[in-house]
C-alpha positions in Angstrom: -37.4 12.3 -1.8 -34.9 12.2 0.4 -31.1 12.9 -1.0 -28.6 9.5 0.0 -25.6 10.9 1.3 -22.7 8.7 0.0 -18.8 8.7 0.6 -15.3 8.0 -0.8 -14.2 4.4 -0.5 -10.6 4.6 1.5 -9.6 0.6 1.5 -7.0 1.5 4.5 -10.2 1.9 6.9 -10.5 -2.5 6.1 -7.5 -3.9 6.1 -6.5 -4.7 10.0 -5.6 -8.3 10.0 -2.3 -9.3 8.8 -3.7 -11.2 6.5 -5.6 -9.0 5.0 -2.3 -7.0 4.2 -0.9 -10.3 2.7 -4.8 -11.1 0.7 -4.4 -7.5 0.0 -0.9 -7.1 -1.8 -1.0 -10.9 -3.2 -3.8 -9.8 -5.2 -2.5 -6.6 -6.3 0.9 -8.3 -7.3 -1.5 -10.3 -9.6 -2.9 -8.2 -11.5 1.1 -6.9 -11.9 0.3 -3.5 -12.5 2.7 -1.4 -10.6 0.7 1.7 -10.2 -1.9 -0.5 -8.6 1.0 -2.4 -5.7 1.6 1.2 -5.2 -1.5 2.3 -4.3 -2.3 -1.0 -2.3 1.0 0.0 -0.1 -0.1 3.5 -0.1 -3.5 1.8 1.7 -1.7 -0.7 3.9 0.9 2.2 5.1 -2.4 4.6 6.4 -4.1 1.8 8.2 -0.5 2.0 10.4 -0.4 5.1 9.9 1.5 6.7 7.5 3.2 9.9 9.3 4.8 7.2 12.1 5.8 5.1 9.2 7.3 7.8 7.3 9.0 9.7 10.9 10.6 6.6 11.1 11.5 6.2 7.6 13.3 9.5 7.8 11.0 10.8 5.3 8.7 13.4 5.2 4.9 11.8 5.0 4.0 14.0 2.2 6.5 12.7 0.0 5.1 9.2 1.1 1.9 10.4 0.8 3.1 11.7 -2.8 5.8 9.1 -4.1 2.9 6.3 -3.6 0.1 7.8 -4.7 -1.4 7.1 -8.0 0.4 8.9 -9.5 3.2 8.2 -8.2 6.6 6.5 -8.5 9.1 4.7 -5.8 12.2 4.2 -5.6 12.5 0.1 -5.3 14.3 1.4 -2.1 12.0 3.5 -0.9 9.6 0.6 -1.8 11.2 -2.3 0.1 11.9 -0.1 3.4 8.3 0.9 3.8 7.4 -3.0 3.3 9.9 -3.4 6.2 8.9 -1.5 8.1 5.7 -3.2 7.5 7.0 -6.6 9.3 6.9 -7.7 5.3 9.6 -7.7 2.8 9.6 -8.6 -0.7 10.0 -12.0 -1.8 9.9 -14.4 -5.6 8.4 -17.1 -7.0 7.6 -20.0 -9.8 5.1 -18.5 -12.0 2.2 -21.3 -12.4 2.4 -22.9 -16.1 -0.3 -21.7 -18.3 
């Protein structure tokens, strides 16, 4: 029997359009899980070039990776700055009644 080779899935490889980014971020926000949101922002940042974003924000690439990793805990300022660099902003909307 032939062995099947697998590789770890990287969501950053599938983020191609602005619509992809919006859908991905909105889905993460709907889960109400900060860690998931940070990882999602990290995936989006990697899809656009983490090293370049870090340079533009005057942060170390390693530090930015770490703060947006599953064990990271970025400040609100870092999250807002990364989203701004990517061309996005945060907004608030009223939750739908259940």
